[in-house]
Wavefront OBJ file of the C-alpha trace (Angstrom):
o trace
v -43.531 39.523 -80.467
v -45.803 42.265 -81.950
v -44.300 41.711 -85.408
v -44.941 37.972 -85.180
v -48.527 38.574 -84.111
v -49.064 40.977 -87.012
v -47.534 38.486 -89.443
v -49.778 35.712 -88.106
v -52.857 37.945 -88.307
v -52.090 38.967 -91.902
v -51.540 35.333 -92.846
v -54.938 34.417 -91.424
v -56.511 37.322 -93.323
v -54.819 36.186 -96.540
v -56.031 32.608 -96.193
v -59.528 33.760 -95.226
v -59.701 36.185 -98.157
v -58.562 33.679 -100.781
v -60.852 30.965 -99.423
v -63.833 33.305 -99.357
v -63.225 34.621 -102.875
v -62.346 31.396 -104.624
v -64.327 28.898 -102.578
v -67.575 30.838 -102.628
v -67.610 32.951 -105.777
v -70.925 34.686 -106.225
v -71.600 34.780 -102.486
v -71.561 38.087 -100.674
v -69.070 38.363 -97.831
v -70.385 40.333 -94.873
v -67.609 42.802 -93.997
v -67.752 43.983 -90.355
v -69.007 47.551 -90.062
v -71.958 49.789 -90.645
v -72.190 52.609 -93.225
v -74.767 54.748 -94.991
v -72.743 55.131 -98.185
v -69.365 54.032 -99.544
v -67.054 54.370 -102.543
v -64.099 52.262 -103.657
v -60.920 53.728 -105.146
v -58.765 51.899 -107.664
v -55.864 52.958 -105.407
v -57.036 50.243 -102.993
v -59.055 52.160 -100.373
v -62.715 52.020 -99.370
v -64.264 55.225 -97.995
v -67.658 55.704 -96.376
v -69.689 57.474 -93.735
v -72.368 56.384 -91.310
v -75.647 57.810 -90.008
v -73.713 59.793 -87.371
v -71.821 61.595 -90.174
v -68.549 59.981 -89.101
v -66.125 59.261 -91.941
v -64.179 56.012 -92.244
v -61.503 54.519 -94.494
v -60.311 50.950 -94.896
v -57.468 49.549 -96.983
v -58.455 46.648 -99.224
v -59.072 43.791 -98.929
v -60.584 45.427 -95.835
v -61.598 42.700 -93.434
v -63.247 45.164 -91.063
v -60.330 47.288 -89.870
v -62.067 50.640 -90.469
v -60.245 53.779 -89.344
v -62.248 56.878 -88.416
v -60.941 59.998 -90.186
v -61.043 63.181 -88.134
v -60.616 66.831 -89.110
v -64.225 67.600 -90.101
v -67.412 67.971 -88.079
v -70.173 67.909 -90.714
v -73.768 68.372 -89.647
v -74.749 66.364 -92.711
v -73.011 64.703 -95.627
v -74.624 64.896 -99.046
v -72.141 62.878 -101.131
v -68.754 61.181 -101.066
v -66.659 60.263 -104.109
v -63.103 59.039 -104.771
v -60.604 58.859 -107.588
v -57.120 57.375 -107.784
v -55.537 60.103 -105.628
v -58.181 61.848 -103.495
v -61.412 61.494 -101.590
v -64.024 64.253 -102.043
v -66.794 65.128 -99.618
v -69.820 67.341 -100.216
v -71.134 68.332 -96.774
v -72.891 70.991 -94.744
v -71.251 72.231 -91.548
v -72.917 73.112 -88.253
v -73.365 76.719 -89.419
v -75.362 75.621 -92.450
v -72.550 76.395 -94.915
v -72.058 73.846 -97.676
v -68.518 72.957 -98.804
v -66.471 70.467 -100.718
v -63.494 68.999 -98.848
v -60.648 66.989 -100.383
v -58.016 64.759 -98.823
v -55.430 62.175 -100.062
v -57.182 58.888 -100.718
v -54.836 56.965 -98.399
v -56.062 59.033 -95.454
v -52.828 60.925 -94.956
v -52.528 64.686 -94.628
v -55.551 66.814 -93.782
v -58.772 68.074 -95.338
v -58.648 71.022 -97.748
v -61.864 73.001 -98.192
v -63.029 74.005 -101.667
v -65.822 76.112 -100.218
v -65.599 78.675 -103.019
v -67.075 76.051 -105.319
v -70.492 75.780 -103.693
v -70.621 78.421 -100.954
v -73.332 80.946 -101.745
v -74.801 78.746 -104.473
v -78.096 76.876 -104.247
v -78.068 73.698 -102.205
v -76.185 70.824 -103.853
v -77.203 67.208 -103.364
v -74.695 65.266 -105.408
v -70.990 65.179 -106.182
v -69.261 63.522 -109.150
v -65.607 63.072 -110.079
v -64.070 62.229 -113.445
v -60.426 62.137 -114.474
v -60.307 65.878 -115.165
v -63.346 67.488 -113.579
v -65.219 67.825 -110.320
v -69.023 68.080 -110.594
v -71.711 69.261 -108.181
v -75.411 69.189 -108.832
v -78.672 70.101 -107.093
v -81.009 72.787 -108.253
v -78.132 73.761 -110.567
v -75.113 71.918 -111.970
v -71.510 73.187 -111.856
v -68.114 71.796 -112.678
v -64.480 72.862 -112.295
v -61.132 71.604 -113.526
v -59.149 69.715 -110.901
v -57.753 70.519 -108.411
v -60.452 73.248 -108.270
v -58.438 75.556 -106.031
v -59.747 78.663 -107.787
v -63.246 80.047 -108.156
v -63.451 78.967 -111.796
v -66.666 76.948 -111.424
v -68.782 76.803 -114.551
v -72.561 76.350 -114.602
v -73.832 73.731 -117.035
v -77.271 74.913 -118.095
v -77.474 72.365 -120.903
v -77.454 69.392 -118.531
v -80.518 68.142 -116.736
v -80.336 68.377 -112.964
v -78.480 65.132 -112.373
v -78.515 63.428 -109.007
v -76.504 60.450 -107.785
v -73.476 61.447 -109.829
v -70.791 58.812 -110.208
v -66.982 58.856 -110.273
v -66.164 57.009 -113.445
v -62.925 58.195 -115.005
v -63.692 59.223 -118.592
v -67.468 59.063 -118.201
v -69.986 60.948 -116.116
v -73.061 59.049 -114.939
v -76.067 60.363 -113.065
v -79.820 60.220 -112.652
v -82.210 62.718 -114.156
v -85.768 63.109 -115.444
v -86.855 61.594 -118.719
v -88.191 64.590 -120.729
v -90.883 62.383 -122.240
v -92.228 60.491 -119.256
v -90.821 62.485 -116.344
v -89.552 59.266 -114.790
v -86.060 59.092 -113.373
v -83.608 57.413 -115.754
v -79.838 56.937 -115.912
v -77.726 59.214 -118.096
v -74.170 58.921 -119.351
v -71.966 61.607 -120.879
v -68.357 62.352 -121.700
v -66.450 63.647 -118.681
v -66.844 67.164 -120.121
v -70.629 66.773 -119.888
v -71.005 66.577 -123.664
v -72.850 63.882 -125.622
v -75.282 63.245 -122.802
v -77.449 60.194 -123.568
v -79.813 57.929 -121.630
v -78.159 54.646 -120.659
v -80.019 52.243 -122.931
v -79.144 49.137 -120.948
v -80.981 50.501 -117.898
v -84.077 51.606 -119.825
v -87.396 50.515 -118.415
v -86.319 50.713 -114.774
v -86.276 53.478 -112.213
v -82.769 53.469 -110.739
v -82.116 55.095 -107.354
v -78.309 54.841 -107.541
v -75.895 54.435 -110.436
v -72.181 53.708 -110.325
v -69.721 53.137 -113.138
v -66.283 51.603 -113.032
v -63.285 53.721 -113.982
v -62.119 51.266 -116.629
v -65.638 51.216 -118.148
v -66.203 47.481 -117.869
v -69.344 47.426 -115.722
v -72.174 49.789 -114.821
v -74.228 49.127 -111.677
v -77.590 50.488 -110.607
v -79.852 50.071 -107.582
v -83.431 49.925 -108.816
v -86.527 51.273 -107.113
v -87.592 47.632 -106.905
v -84.717 47.054 -104.397
v -82.809 44.959 -106.895
v -79.189 45.328 -107.955
v -78.579 45.532 -111.708
v -75.440 45.328 -113.785
v -74.546 45.591 -117.441
v -71.340 45.632 -119.446
v -70.195 49.072 -120.573
v -71.195 50.975 -122.617
v -74.510 49.407 -121.618
v -76.433 50.652 -124.642
v -78.550 47.556 -125.305
v -81.539 46.962 -122.974
v -80.899 43.238 -123.181
v -77.391 43.664 -121.723
v -78.695 44.365 -118.206
v -78.874 41.551 -115.673
v -79.919 41.155 -112.064
v -77.199 40.530 -109.477
v -78.439 38.423 -106.597
v -78.087 40.009 -103.180
v -78.866 36.928 -101.067
v -82.015 38.534 -99.695
v -80.327 41.801 -98.720
v -81.819 45.159 -99.726
v -79.201 47.337 -101.472
v -79.161 51.087 -100.840
v -75.760 51.994 -102.294
v -73.168 50.259 -104.461
v -69.635 50.856 -105.770
v -67.393 48.865 -108.092
v -63.673 49.013 -108.828
v -61.244 46.381 -110.139
v -63.922 43.677 -110.365
v -64.853 44.157 -106.680
v -68.475 45.074 -105.892
v -69.165 46.739 -102.553
v -72.746 47.076 -101.365
v -74.458 48.864 -98.472
v -77.828 47.426 -97.470
v -80.865 48.605 -95.541
v -80.691 45.488 -93.380
v -77.840 44.106 -91.303
v -76.115 40.801 -91.762
v -74.265 38.970 -89.025
v -71.423 41.561 -89.081
v -73.233 44.690 -90.228
v -74.640 46.122 -93.457
v -71.512 46.090 -95.653
v -71.114 43.332 -98.251
v -68.491 42.559 -100.883
v -68.051 40.063 -103.723
v -66.354 39.573 -107.077
v -68.236 40.847 -110.094
v -66.938 38.044 -112.334
v -64.689 35.052 -111.581
v -61.424 36.771 -112.424
v -58.270 35.512 -110.701
v -56.471 38.804 -111.467
v -58.465 40.796 -108.917
v -58.063 38.047 -106.317
v -54.313 37.952 -106.833
v -54.139 41.751 -106.641
v -55.816 41.821 -103.237
v -53.856 38.807 -101.998
v -50.652 40.488 -103.152
v -51.530 43.573 -101.086
v -51.716 41.462 -97.922
v -48.584 39.538 -98.848
v -46.733 42.819 -99.351
v -47.558 43.798 -95.762
v -46.210 40.451 -94.590
v -43.010 41.054 -96.567
v -42.590 44.438 -94.855
v -42.773 42.735 -91.460
v -40.199 40.110 -92.512
v -37.868 42.815 -93.858
v -38.238 44.709 -90.598
v -37.256 41.617 -88.635
v -34.308 41.035 -90.988
v -33.140 44.603 -90.382
v -33.383 44.160 -86.606
v -31.449 40.893 -86.864
v -28.762 42.519 -89.024
v -28.335 45.366 -86.521
v -28.131 42.932 -83.620
v -25.645 40.734 -85.495
v -23.502 43.754 -86.402
v -23.511 44.879 -82.764
v -22.494 41.455 -81.525
v -19.776 41.239 -84.193
v -18.420 44.651 -83.201
v -18.377 43.625 -79.541
v -16.534 40.420 -80.431
v -14.005 42.407 -82.456
v -13.442 44.684 -79.462
v -12.862 41.642 -77.233
v -10.456 40.190 -79.786
v -8.567 43.485 -79.938
v -8.328 43.631 -76.148
v -7.000 40.063 -76.155
v -4.313 41.001 -78.641
v -3.332 44.025 -76.511
v -3.166 41.869 -73.396
v -1.016 39.299 -75.180
v 1.250 42.090 -76.409
v 1.615 43.475 -72.865
v 2.427 39.998 -71.547
v 4.958 39.529 -74.331
v 6.566 42.840 -73.399
v 6.771 41.725 -69.806
v 8.326 38.458 -70.903
v 10.686 40.411 -73.154
v 11.789 42.541 -70.177
v 12.441 39.393 -68.147
v 14.446 37.913 -70.988
v 16.457 41.131 -71.280
v 17.300 40.957 -67.549
v 18.444 37.359 -67.911
v 20.537 38.261 -70.925
v 22.140 41.085 -68.975
v 22.953 38.710 -66.136
v 24.468 36.192 -68.587
v 26.500 38.953 -70.215
v 27.696 40.139 -66.792
v 28.700 36.637 -65.763
v 30.452 36.130 -69.090
v 32.355 39.397 -68.643
v 33.342 38.345 -65.164
v 34.581 34.972 -66.488
v 36.495 36.677 -69.292
v 37.977 39.106 -66.788
v 39.075 36.205 -64.583
v 40.675 34.483 -67.563
v 42.370 37.692 -68.589
v 43.796 38.098 -65.075
v 45.372 34.615 -65.408
v 47.348 35.695 -68.496
v 50.225 37.358 -66.549
v 50.679 34.287 -64.311
v 50.642 32.038 -67.356
v 53.322 34.200 -68.987
v 55.539 34.098 -65.875
v 55.056 30.331 -65.593
v 55.880 29.879 -69.267
v 59.042 32.050 -68.900
v 60.202 29.991 -65.882
v 59.509 26.730 -67.754
v 61.449 27.965 -70.755
v 64.379 29.043 -68.518
v 64.457 25.611 -66.919
v 64.496 23.903 -70.320
v 67.298 26.149 -71.598
v 69.360 25.597 -68.498
v 68.831 21.809 -68.561
v 69.506 21.293 -72.253
v 71.813 24.027 -73.450
v 73.596 24.463 -70.123
v 75.415 21.145 -70.687
v 77.308 22.549 -73.617
v 77.953 26.265 -72.940
v 77.124 29.006 -70.415
v 73.403 30.064 -70.558
v 73.166 32.516 -67.674
v 72.775 35.497 -69.951
v 70.114 33.747 -72.076
v 68.123 32.695 -69.014
v 68.243 36.273 -67.695
v 66.908 37.544 -71.010
v 64.048 34.963 -71.016
v 63.030 35.806 -67.438
v 63.240 39.539 -68.135
v 61.029 39.257 -71.252
v 58.502 37.034 -69.424
v 58.285 39.352 -66.469
v 57.896 42.347 -68.794
v 55.124 40.665 -70.745
v 53.340 39.716 -67.517
v 53.533 43.290 -66.267
v 52.191 44.592 -69.635
v 49.092 42.343 -69.711
v 48.478 42.997 -66.036
v 48.407 46.741 -66.652
v 46.363 46.876 -69.906
v 43.667 44.143 -69.479
v 40.753 44.709 -67.042
v 36.940 44.222 -67.219
v 36.127 47.935 -66.895
v 38.641 49.080 -69.519
v 41.127 50.366 -66.949
v 44.591 49.049 -66.176
v 45.332 47.489 -62.829
v 47.302 50.536 -61.835
v 44.306 52.811 -62.685
v 42.027 50.550 -60.678
v 44.222 50.840 -57.613
v 44.703 54.569 -57.789
v 41.833 56.821 -56.649
v 39.723 58.569 -59.284
v 40.855 62.157 -59.761
v 38.270 64.798 -58.646
l 1 2 3 4 5 6 7 8 9 10 11 12 13 14 15 16 17 18 19 20 21 22 23 24 25 26 27 28 29 30 31 32 33 34 35 36 37 38 39 40 41 42 43 44 45 46 47 48 49 50 51 52 53 54 55 56 57 58 59 60 61 62 63 64 65 66 67 68 69 70 71 72 73 74 75 76 77 78 79 80 81 82 83 84 85 86 87 88 89 90 91 92 93 94 95 96 97 98 99 100 101 102 103 104 105 106 107 108 109 110 111 112 113 114 115 116 117 118 119 120 121 122 123 124 125 126 127 128 129 130 131 132 133 134 135 136 137 138 139 140 141 142 143 144 145 146 147 148 149 150 151 152 153 154 155 156 157 158 159 160 161 162 163 164 165 166 167 168 169 170 171 172 173 174 175 176 177 178 179 180 181 182 183 184 185 186 187 188 189 190 191 192 193 194 195 196 197 198 199 200 201 202 203 204 205 206 207 208 209 210 211 212 213 214 215 216 217 218 219 220 221 222 223 224 225 226 227 228 229 230 231 232 233 234 235 236 237 238 239 240 241 242 243 244 245 246 247 248 249 250 251 252 253 254 255 256 257 258 259 260 261 262 263 264 265 266 267 268 269 270 271 272 273 274 275 276 277 278 279 280 281 282 283 284 285 286 287 288 289 290 291 292 293 294 295 296 297 298 299 300 301 302 303 304 305 306 307 308 309 310 311 312 313 314 315 316 317 318 319 320 321 322 323 324 325 326 327 328 329 330 331 332 333 334 335 336 337 338 339 340 341 342 343 344 345 346 347 348 349 350 351 352 353 354 355 356 357 358 359 360 361 362 363 364 365 366 367 368 369 370 371 372 373 374 375 376 377 378 379 380 381 382 383 384 385 386 387 388 389 390 391 392 393 394 395 396 397 398 399 400 401 402 403 404 405 406 407 408 409 410 411 412 413 414 415 416 417 418 419 420 421 422 423 424 425 426
């Protein structure tokens, strides 16, 4: 029953997701929940934390099923970033010690502290992740080569003190002062920190947040005017920037991956302050998210098929046992019948032997009768012509001798009549 309920729930989520994405493109969907900041991984997970410094993760398409992640008790969280494999957290613990913690992006395993990266250094306010490097910045800027398990953190004195660093694959984005005007502007650099340049597409505005997509298709920024801006990478032309409507909501943080924009707002909607929409009408991203839900439904169906196969195999085995017992029972009955038949055969053989013995005992009488008949015939026929007394005597003698012979040698138990009469020697 639980599997069927899960399958039904996933089906409803799938239909709701497709309808919301296709039927209302451009509209923000209010995802249940409340966060202060969030980041989206191309691995399909959304991470964030709230004002109570509690950390949450949700698997896309994420219809509100946030899971709180334990293992840390931060007094304050400065920054959270993700890549394709891990989530990274820059935080300060209850003792005032600042650390970087890392954990698998799917929420499995446990947190690993990279405290040697920032412990003892000036306070850091921002964390950035590229394909190869991990960055921290505050009153100074440092980076290390992933997985940053050693103390090989390098200070980057050539970079301005960037804040609001972004996780953007091969590019590093952040906010820093314009050396000419002193205003905050957006910067972009190679992931090594080299070739740092102002982002021309965002010139003329004062961004508070900047976020770039790992495949370098779109760059987003939250302006000081409480508007959400976007431009196509590399976003070098000021005319390439455009305003993304927020339906009256005030953005405070934004993240984009795989054509999905996620926004945290200062105000709450009907379900909280988390909103999501497609960046452009691209069916690929919709199908990717729909496929993720459908894959979960397939797992449930396969699980039910496995249970059915086990049950069927058990029932088949039980039936085979019953069939085998039936065959044994039939065999036992046949043996019983065979024993009965053997008894009958023995009785028939005994009766036959008795009959043969009776017939054999008649042989001597038949011989005597035949000898007498022959003597009568000789006397009646031959006696008219010459004396036959001697011949008749011979016939009677031979007949009597033959009768005595058969009487002595033929008996049912293999003994002669004489042996039957005499007692058995001891």
